[in-house]
VMD Tcl script that draws the C-alpha trace (Angstrom):
set ca {
  {96.57 89.67 77.69}
  {95.97 86.21 76.26}
  {92.42 85.38 75.12}
  {91.19 81.78 75.33}
  {87.91 80.99 73.59}
  {86.11 78.05 72.00}
  {85.84 74.62 73.62}
  {88.85 73.03 75.35}
  {89.03 69.35 76.26}
  {91.22 68.56 79.28}
  {92.80 70.73 81.94}
  {94.02 74.26 81.19}
  {96.91 75.80 83.15}
  {97.30 79.59 83.21}
  {100.69 81.30 83.73}
  {99.94 84.80 82.39}
  {97.19 87.44 82.27}
  {94.30 85.67 80.55}
  {90.72 86.38 79.53}
  {88.90 83.05 79.33}
  {85.71 82.97 77.29}
  {85.96 79.25 76.62}
  {84.11 76.20 77.81}
  {86.67 73.93 79.49}
  {85.83 70.25 79.92}
  {88.29 69.68 82.75}
  {90.02 71.74 85.43}
  {91.46 75.25 85.19}
  {94.62 75.89 87.21}
  {95.89 79.44 87.77}
  {99.60 79.32 88.67}
  {100.39 83.03 88.22}
  {99.07 86.19 86.59}
  {95.47 87.38 86.37}
  {92.58 85.26 85.14}
  {89.26 86.78 84.16}
  {86.86 83.88 83.68}
  {83.71 84.64 81.70}
  {83.23 81.14 80.32}
  {82.31 77.77 81.79}
  {84.49 75.26 83.62}
  {83.03 71.76 83.72}
  {85.55 70.76 86.39}
  {87.30 72.57 89.24}
  {89.04 75.95 89.36}
  {92.29 76.00 91.36}
  {93.92 79.35 92.17}
  {97.44 78.48 93.28}
  {98.82 82.02 92.96}
  {97.69 85.22 91.27}
  {94.35 86.98 90.97}
  {91.11 85.62 89.60}
  {87.87 87.41 88.78}
  {85.24 84.74 88.19}
  {82.19 85.94 86.27}
  {81.23 82.66 84.63}
  {80.20 79.20 85.81}
  {82.24 76.54 87.61}
  {80.48 73.16 87.90}
  {82.97 71.78 90.42}
  {84.78 73.46 93.31}
  {86.72 76.71 93.38}
  {89.82 76.35 95.59}
  {91.87 79.40 96.54}
  {95.25 78.08 97.65}
  {97.23 81.37 97.82}
  {95.65 83.98 95.60}
  {93.11 86.77 95.46}
  {89.70 85.64 94.17}
  {86.49 87.54 93.43}
  {83.37 85.51 92.66}
  {80.59 87.23 90.72}
  {79.27 84.17 88.90}
  {78.09 80.67 89.80}
  {79.98 77.89 91.60}
  {77.90 74.72 91.85}
  {80.35 73.07 94.27}
  {82.26 74.57 97.20}
  {84.24 77.79 97.39}
  {87.22 76.80 99.55}
  {89.79 79.28 100.87}
  {92.97 77.57 102.06}
  {95.03 80.75 102.09}
  {94.67 84.17 100.46}
  {91.66 86.44 99.99}
  {88.28 85.34 98.65}
  {85.33 87.68 98.05}
  {81.94 86.23 97.14}
  {79.48 88.82 95.83}
  {76.09 88.55 97.57}
  {74.41 88.17 94.15}
  {76.54 85.15 93.25}
  {75.25 81.60 93.39}
  {77.53 79.24 95.29}
  {77.01 75.84 96.92}
  {79.05 76.04 100.14}
  {81.63 78.57 101.37}
  {84.41 76.95 103.39}
  {87.55 78.26 105.06}
  {90.10 75.48 105.48}
  {92.45 75.61 108.47}
  {96.11 74.81 107.82}
  {96.91 71.16 108.56}
  {99.62 72.00 111.13}
  {97.38 74.26 113.21}
  {96.44 72.75 116.55}
  {93.24 73.40 118.42}
  {93.67 75.28 121.72}
  {93.98 72.96 124.71}
  {91.99 73.47 127.87}
  {93.83 74.43 131.03}
  {93.85 71.70 133.63}
  {94.04 72.77 137.23}
  {95.32 70.38 139.89}
}
mol new
graphics top color blue
foreach p $ca { graphics top sphere $p radius 0.5 }
foreach p [lrange $ca 0 end-1] q [lrange $ca 1 end] { graphics top cylinder $p $q radius 0.2 }
display resetview
């Protein structure tokens, strides 16, 4: 497991099992592997694929695009699930929880009788 600590300026992309204790001034992007976030992200957290256990603070949004996410910390923006599994612990502090519908999904049409 890779350990990331200290202060990082700019976006950080994760491709392997990582323990993040750092403060990231930018976005964190999980492309694969497992991310355990115990630090602070002063941007957004994007989970494109993989698993993420979020115990720290995200000042922006947390977007789950296709992964498995557990939130035990604080998200000041939205927690958005586009696809995948997202669990938000009742003791967590989050702004808004949103489930995004796929763009190609159509709303059901009403039957018209003649």
